C-alpha positions in Angstrom: 114.7 120.4 90.9 118.0 121.5 92.2 116.2 124.0 94.6 114.1 121.0 95.7 117.1 118.7 96.3 118.6 121.5 98.3 115.8 121.8 100.6 115.7 118.1 100.9 119.3 118.2 102.0 118.5 119.7 105.3 117.0 116.3 106.0 119.4 114.1 104.3 119.7 111.7 107.2 116.1 110.9 106.9 116.3 110.6 103.1 119.1 108.1 103.3 117.0 106.1 105.8 113.9 106.1 103.4 116.2 105.0 100.4 118.0 102.5 102.2 114.8 100.8 103.8 113.2 101.2 100.5 115.9 99.2 99.0 115.5 96.7 101.3 111.8 96.3 100.5 112.4 96.1 97.1 115.2 93.3 97.6 112.7 91.2 99.6 110.3 91.6 96.6 112.9 90.5 94.2 113.9 87.6 96.4 110.4 86.0 96.6 110.0 84.7 92.8 113.4 83.3 93.0 112.7 81.3 96.2 109.5 80.4 94.5 111.2 79.2 91.3 113.6 77.0 93.8 110.7 75.6 95.5 108.9 74.4 92.0 112.1 73.1 90.3 113.9 71.6 93.1 111.5 70.7 95.8 108.0 70.2 94.7 108.6 67.7 92.0 111.1 65.7 93.7 109.5 65.4 97.3 110.9 63.0 99.8 110.0 62.9 103.6 113.3 65.0 104.4 112.3 67.3 101.2 108.7 67.6 102.8 110.1 69.6 105.7 112.4 71.7 103.8 109.5 72.6 101.4 107.5 73.9 104.6 110.3 75.7 106.0 111.1 77.3 102.6 107.3 78.4 102.3 107.8 79.8 105.9 110.7 81.8 104.9 108.9 83.3 101.9 106.3 84.5 104.2 108.7 85.9 106.6 110.4 87.8 103.9 107.2 89.1 102.6 106.1 90.4 105.9 109.4 92.0 106.3 109.2 93.7 102.8 105.6 94.7 104.0 107.2 96.4 107.1 110.0 98.1 105.4 107.8 99.6 102.7 105.5 101.0 105.5 108.5 102.4 107.6 110.0 103.9 104.4 106.5 105.5 103.1 106.2 107.0 106.5 109.6 108.6 106.6 109.2 109.6 102.9 105.9 111.5 104.0 107.6 113.1 106.9 110.3 114.6 104.6 108.0 115.6 102.1 106.0 117.7 104.6 109.0 119.4 106.2 110.5 120.1 102.8 107.2 121.8 101.7 107.1 123.4 104.9 110.4 125.1 104.5 109.5 125.8 100.7 106.1 127.4 101.6 107.7 129.6 104.3 110.4 130.8 102.0 108.0 131.3 99.3 105.7 133.5 101.7 108.6 135.6 102.6 109.6 136.1 99.2 106.0 137.2 98.2 105.9 139.9 101.1 109.0 141.5 99.7 107.5 141.9 96.1 106.6 145.4 94.9 103.1 146.4 93.9 104.0 146.2 90.3 105.5 143.0 90.6 102.3 141.6 92.3 100.3 143.2 89.5 102.4 141.6 86.9 102.2 138.0 88.6 98.6 138.6 89.9 97.5 137.9 93.2 95.4 134.8 92.4 98.5 133.3 90.8 100.5 133.9 94.1 97.9 132.3 96.4 98.0 129.4 93.7 101.7 129.2 94.1 101.3 129.1 97.9 98.7 126.2 97.9 98.2 124.0 95.0 101.8 124.2 93.8 103.2 123.7 97.2 101.0 120.5 97.5 102.0 119.1 94.2 105.7 119.7 95.5 104.7 117.5 98.4 103.5 114.7 96.2 106.5 114.9 94.1 109.0 114.8 96.8 107.1 111.7 98.4 106.9 109.9 95.0 110.6 110.7 94.4 111.4 108.9 97.8 109.0 106.0 97.2 109.6 105.3 93.6 113.1 106.7 93.1 114.8 103.6 94.4 112.1 101.0 94.1 111.4 101.5 90.5 115.1 101.1 89.2 115.7 98.2 91.5 112.6 96.3 90.5 113.5 97.0 87.1 117.3 96.4 87.0 117.0 93.5 89.6 114.1 91.9 87.9 116.0 91.7 84.7 119.2 90.2 86.5 117.2 87.7 88.4 115.4 86.9 85.2 118.6 86.3 83.1 119.9 84.3 85.9 117.0 82.0 85.9 116.6 81.7 81.9 118.8 84.1 79.7 117.1 83.4 76.4 113.5 84.2 77.6 114.7 87.4 79.3 116.0 88.8 76.1 112.3 88.5 74.9 111.2 91.0 78.0 114.2 93.1 77.3 113.2 93.7 73.6 109.9 95.2 75.1 111.8 97.9 76.9 112.4 100.2 74.1 108.6 100.2 73.1 107.5 101.0 76.7 110.0 103.9 76.6 108.7 105.2 73.5 105.0 105.1 74.6 106.1 106.7 78.0 108.1 109.4 76.2 105.2 110.3 73.6 102.6 110.5 76.1 104.5 112.6 78.6 105.2 114.9 76.0 101.6 115.4 75.2 100.7 115.5 78.9 103.3 118.2 80.1 101.5 121.0 78.2 98.0 120.0 79.3 99.1 120.5 83.1 100.3 123.9 82.2 96.8 124.8 80.8 95.3 123.5 84.2 97.7 125.4 86.3 96.4 128.6 84.5 92.8 127.6 84.9 93.3 127.1 88.8 94.6 130.8 88.7 91.4 131.8 87.0 89.3 130.0 89.5 91.4 131.4 92.6 90.8 134.9 91.1 87.0 134.6 90.5 86.7 133.3 94.1 88.9 136.2 95.7 86.8 138.7 93.7 83.7 137.4 95.2 84.8 137.2 98.6 86.3 140.9 98.5 83.2 142.0 96.6 80.4 140.2 98.4 78.5 143.3 99.4 78.6 144.7 96.0 77.5 141.5 94.5 74.6 141.2 97.0 73.8 145.0 96.5 73.6 144.6 92.8 71.8 141.2 92.8 74.6 139.9 90.9 74.6 136.3 93.0 73.2 134.2 90.1 75.6 135.8 87.5 78.6 135.2 90.1 77.6 131.7 90.6 77.3 130.8 86.8 80.7 132.6 86.5 82.1 130.4 89.0 80.5 127.2 87.5 81.7 128.1 84.0 85.5 128.3 85.2 85.0 125.4 87.4 83.8 123.3 84.5 86.8 124.7 82.2 89.1 123.3 85.0 87.2 120.0 85.0 87.3 119.6 81.4 91.2 120.3 81.1 91.8 117.9 84.0 89.8 115.0 82.2 91.9 115.6 79.0 95.1 115.5 81.0 94.1 112.6 83.1 92.7 110.6 80.3 95.9 111.4 78.2 98.5 110.2 80.9 96.2 107.1 82.0 96.6 105.7 78.5 100.1 104.7 79.3 99.2 102.0 82.0 96.8 100.1 79.6 99.4 100.3 76.7 102.5 99.2 79.0 100.2 96.3 80.2 99.2 95.3 76.5 103.1 95.7 75.6 104.2 93.4 78.5 101.4 91.0 77.9 102.5 90.3 74.5 106.0 89.6 75.6 104.6 87.3 78.2 102.8 85.5 75.5 105.8 85.3 73.4 107.8 83.8 76.7 105.0 81.2 77.0 105.3 80.2 73.3 109.2 80.0 73.5 108.9 78.4 76.8 106.5 75.7 75.5 109.0 74.6 72.9 
């Protein structure tokens, strides 16, 4: 991660811009529920002739804030993708330069298929990670902390119910992340195997045809591909369990809030 951060540091101006704009977008998202609560509590049930226009202007203000947040999000995401592509370009160039300097014994130890995988699928994963880090690195903490602060400001007692759900959510994320990490390592090893089989077929295509081994090689690739699919499915299913479990926990918290609110 420190290596990636150093590479991102070359574009720190663009990164800072992305984070600031993303923070403004998150601030706009946090402001909307507060304005809505003000409309319902202060304006909607005590509407007079003067309050009627204030209600309309407040609604127009909400619309403008939502559009502003939408614009900020688009601008920040475009900037994040640009930084991601430039960072990965530098990483890929440096990785290729390093690969060219490896000795024959080092290449044999790592394997050519693994080196190809590092230059292709691994760098693409870094691209996704750098982009997600800029998009969610500031937005998620702001929405979490800001949402708790805004809720506490509006109703401290009911906010405690939602805060009580945070340890449960943390345990769920930690447990499934611990299970999912080794699964993704298995996927990477299997991807190396697929690239190795594919490379062998490309370099030895004449021998394969001469010995009438086409059907055998097709079945061999199919088997390796199926193994990769099976491992990806297991990893995806494992990690995708996080979202519905968190939804259940949060909805249970919401039901408790509604019950307390009713009383």
